[in-house]
C-alpha positions in Angstrom: -11.8 -7.1 -0.9 -11.7 -10.1 -3.1 -13.7 -12.3 -0.7 -16.8 -10.0 -0.9 -19.7 -10.9 -3.2 -20.4 -8.7 -6.3 -23.6 -7.6 -4.5 -21.7 -6.6 -1.4 -19.0 -4.7 -3.4 -21.7 -2.9 -5.3 -23.6 -2.1 -2.1 -20.5 -0.6 -0.6 -19.8 1.3 -3.7 -23.4 2.7 -3.7 -22.7 3.9 -0.2 -19.5 5.6 -1.2 -21.3 7.3 -4.0 -24.0 8.6 -1.7 -21.3 10.0 0.6 -19.7 11.9 -2.2 -22.6 12.6 -4.6 -20.7 15.0 -6.8 -18.1 12.4 -7.8 -17.3 12.1 -11.5 -15.0 9.1 -11.4 -13.2 6.6 -9.2 -9.8 5.0 -8.8 -8.4 2.2 -6.7 -6.5 3.5 -3.7 -5.8 0.1 -2.4 -6.9 -3.3 -3.5 -4.1 -4.5 -5.8 -5.5 -8.1 -5.6 -8.9 -6.8 -6.4 -7.8 -5.1 -9.6 -6.3 -8.5 -10.6 -9.8 -10.0 -10.4 -11.8 -9.9 -13.7 -15.0 -10.7 -12.0 -14.4 -8.1 -9.2 -13.5 -5.4 -11.7 -16.5 -6.2 -13.9 -18.8 -5.6 -11.0 -17.2 -2.3 -10.1 -17.0 -1.1 -13.6 -20.5 -2.1 -14.4 -21.8 0.0 -11.5 -19.5 3.0 -12.4 -20.8 2.8 -15.9 -24.4 2.8 -14.8 -23.7 5.9 -12.8 -22.0 7.6 -15.7 -18.6 7.6 -13.9 -15.1 6.8 -15.2 -12.4 4.7 -13.7 -8.7 5.5 -13.3 -6.4 2.5 -12.6 -3.7 3.5 -10.1 -1.7 0.5 -11.3 -0.8 -0.7 -7.8 0.0 -4.1 -9.4 1.5 -5.0 -12.8 -1.2 -7.7 -13.0 -4.2 -5.3 -13.0 -7.0 -6.3 -15.4 -8.9 -3.0 -14.8 -8.0 -1.3 -18.0 -8.5 -4.4 -20.2 -11.9 -4.9 -18.6 -12.9 -1.2 -19.0 -11.9 -1.4 -22.7 -13.8 -4.6 -23.2 -16.9 -3.2 -21.5 -16.4 0.2 -23.3 -16.3 2.1 -20.1 -14.5 5.5 -19.8 -11.1 4.9 -18.2 -7.5 6.0 -17.8 -4.4 4.8 -16.0 -1.9 6.7 -13.9 1.5 7.4 -15.2 3.2 8.3 -11.9 2.8 8.3 -8.2 4.0 11.6 -6.8 4.3 10.8 -3.1 5.4 7.3 -2.4 8.4 8.9 -0.7 7.0 11.7 1.6 10.0 14.0 1.4 9.4 17.2 -0.3 12.5 16.9 -2.4 11.4 13.4 -3.7 7.9 14.7 -4.5 9.3 17.6 -6.4 11.5 15.2 -8.4 8.4 13.2 -9.2 6.6 16.3 -10.3 9.4 17.1 -12.7 9.3 13.6 -14.0 5.5 13.9 -14.5 6.1 17.1 -16.5 8.7 15.3 -18.7 6.2 12.4 -19.3 3.4 14.9 -20.2 5.7 16.6 -22.7 6.7 13.3 -24.2 3.3 11.7 -24.4 1.1 14.8 -24.7 -0.5 14.1 -21.3 0.2 12.4 -18.1 -1.7 11.4 -15.0 -0.1 11.8 -11.6 -1.6 10.4 -8.5 -0.9 11.6 -5.0 -2.4 11.9 -1.5 -3.5 15.1 0.2 -0.5 15.2 2.6 0.6 18.6 3.6 4.1 18.0 2.1 2.5 16.9 -1.2 0.4 20.0 -1.4 3.4 22.2 -0.5 5.5 20.6 -3.2 2.7 21.1 -5.8 2.4 24.7 -4.8 6.2 25.2 -5.1 6.4 23.5 -8.4 3.3 25.2 -10.0 5.6 27.6 -11.9 7.5 24.6 -13.4 4.3 23.4 -15.1 3.8 26.9 -16.6 7.4 27.2 -17.6 7.3 23.8 -19.4 4.0 24.7 -21.2 2.1 21.9 -19.3 -1.4 22.6 -18.1 -2.8 20.9 -15.1 -6.3 19.7 -15.9 -8.9 17.6 -14.2 -8.3 13.9 -14.8 -11.8 13.7 -16.3 -10.4 15.4 -19.4 -7.9 12.6 -20.0 -10.2 9.6 -19.8 -11.1 7.6 -22.9 
């Protein structure tokens, strides 16, 4: 939330990290306005860096400064290429999965972001052979951060 102080944002982030102590990185699930804030992102990225964590920008806004700040601060980062489940129909998710495969083949890698909805999990299970057939390996996002 953009109206919170840096200290409050970092306090909350510390709490989240204690809740999930095995975390290796973070991304923004909501907070498009926040990722447009240089000062806000600097505070988040500083804390993530201190904890040895990376950041993946979900690109929920075209005006995100998260990647630029991560690069400037020399913090491990990546950006998503595609949302898989903005449309919660299995057919739409499966189309997005095929699009992600095409992007990965064109670019050499691709990051897809999704939610743990039952329909998303079902679509991913159904399309697992499509990744194999295309010669695309699913890997942890941590292998794709720079």
